[in-house]
C-alpha positions as CSV (number, residue, x, y, z in Angstrom):
1,X,0.0,0.0,0.0
2,X,2.9,2.4,0.8
3,X,4.4,1.8,-2.6
4,X,1.0,2.5,-4.3
5,X,0.8,5.9,-2.4
6,X,4.4,6.7,-3.4
7,X,3.6,5.9,-7.0
8,X,0.5,8.0,-6.9
9,X,2.4,10.9,-5.4
10,X,5.0,10.7,-8.2
11,X,2.4,10.3,-10.9
12,X,0.5,13.4,-9.7
13,X,3.6,15.4,-9.1
14,X,2.7,16.0,-5.5
15,X,5.7,17.4,-3.6
16,X,4.2,17.2,-0.1
17,X,5.8,14.3,1.8
18,X,3.2,13.7,4.4
19,X,0.2,11.6,3.4
20,X,-2.8,10.5,5.5
21,X,-4.5,7.3,4.5
22,X,-7.3,5.4,6.2
23,X,-8.8,1.9,5.8
24,X,-11.7,1.1,8.0
25,X,-14.3,-1.6,8.6
26,X,-14.2,-5.3,9.2
27,X,-11.7,-6.0,6.4
28,X,-8.7,-4.5,8.3
29,X,-7.1,-5.6,11.5
30,X,-5.0,-3.0,13.5
31,X,-3.4,-4.4,16.6
32,X,-0.6,-3.2,18.9
33,X,1.8,-6.1,19.6
34,X,4.9,-6.4,21.8
35,X,8.2,-8.0,20.9
36,X,10.8,-9.1,23.4
37,X,13.7,-7.2,21.8
38,X,14.4,-4.9,18.9
39,X,15.4,-7.4,16.3
40,X,17.3,-6.9,13.0
41,X,15.1,-6.0,10.0
42,X,14.9,-9.6,8.8
43,X,14.1,-11.0,12.2
44,X,11.5,-8.2,12.7
45,X,9.7,-9.3,9.5
46,X,9.7,-12.9,10.8
47,X,8.5,-12.0,14.3
48,X,5.7,-9.8,12.9
49,X,4.6,-12.5,10.5
50,X,4.5,-15.0,13.4
51,X,2.5,-12.6,15.6
52,X,0.2,-11.8,12.7
53,X,-0.8,-15.5,12.4
54,X,-1.7,-15.5,16.1
55,X,-3.8,-12.2,16.0
56,X,-5.4,-12.1,12.5
57,X,-8.8,-13.9,12.2
58,X,-8.4,-14.4,8.4
59,X,-6.2,-16.8,6.5
60,X,-2.8,-15.2,6.3
61,X,-2.8,-15.5,2.5
62,X,-5.9,-13.2,2.4
63,X,-4.2,-10.2,4.0
64,X,-1.4,-7.8,3.3
65,X,0.7,-7.5,6.5
66,X,2.5,-4.3,7.4
67,X,3.9,-2.9,10.6
68,X,5.3,0.2,12.2
69,X,7.7,0.3,15.1
70,X,6.1,2.6,17.8
71,X,9.4,3.0,19.5
72,X,8.0,2.7,23.0
73,X,8.8,0.0,25.6
74,X,6.2,-1.6,27.8
75,X,6.7,-1.8,31.6
76,X,8.4,-5.2,31.1
77,X,10.9,-3.8,28.5
78,X,9.2,-5.1,25.3
79,X,9.1,-3.1,22.1
80,X,5.7,-2.0,20.9
81,X,4.8,-2.5,17.2
82,X,1.6,-1.6,15.3
83,X,0.5,-4.5,13.2
84,X,-1.8,-3.6,10.3
85,X,-3.4,-6.3,8.1
86,X,-6.1,-5.3,5.5
87,X,-7.7,-8.0,3.5
88,X,-6.2,-8.2,0.0
89,X,-9.6,-7.7,-1.7
90,X,-9.9,-4.4,0.1
91,X,-6.5,-3.3,-1.1
92,X,-7.1,-4.5,-4.6
93,X,-10.4,-2.8,-5.2
94,X,-10.3,-0.5,-8.2
95,X,-9.9,3.2,-7.7
96,X,-10.1,6.0,-10.2
97,X,-7.2,8.3,-9.5
98,X,-7.1,11.8,-11.0
99,X,-4.9,12.3,-14.0
100,X,-1.4,13.7,-13.5
101,X,-1.3,17.5,-12.9
102,X,0.2,19.5,-15.7
């Protein structure tokens, strides 16, 4: 989804770097999870995927998994991560984007 927004910004010639985007409803799961340590990037991907399988009520192949480090530690020293998993059919729905600005 991030890549789609970046591509749209580039295509429309938008210079503003900040973008707000929302997906709502039953087709998206947003959950704050805690990890024991701050892992390497590869290990973070593996840990998030493992946690996603525990927390997402859909088949894992039906969702797009993304995450954001919140940078906070819980009282027991764990790292907080925001897990976001919209269903693929929600992400793939067709949108008509405006034409590129001249």
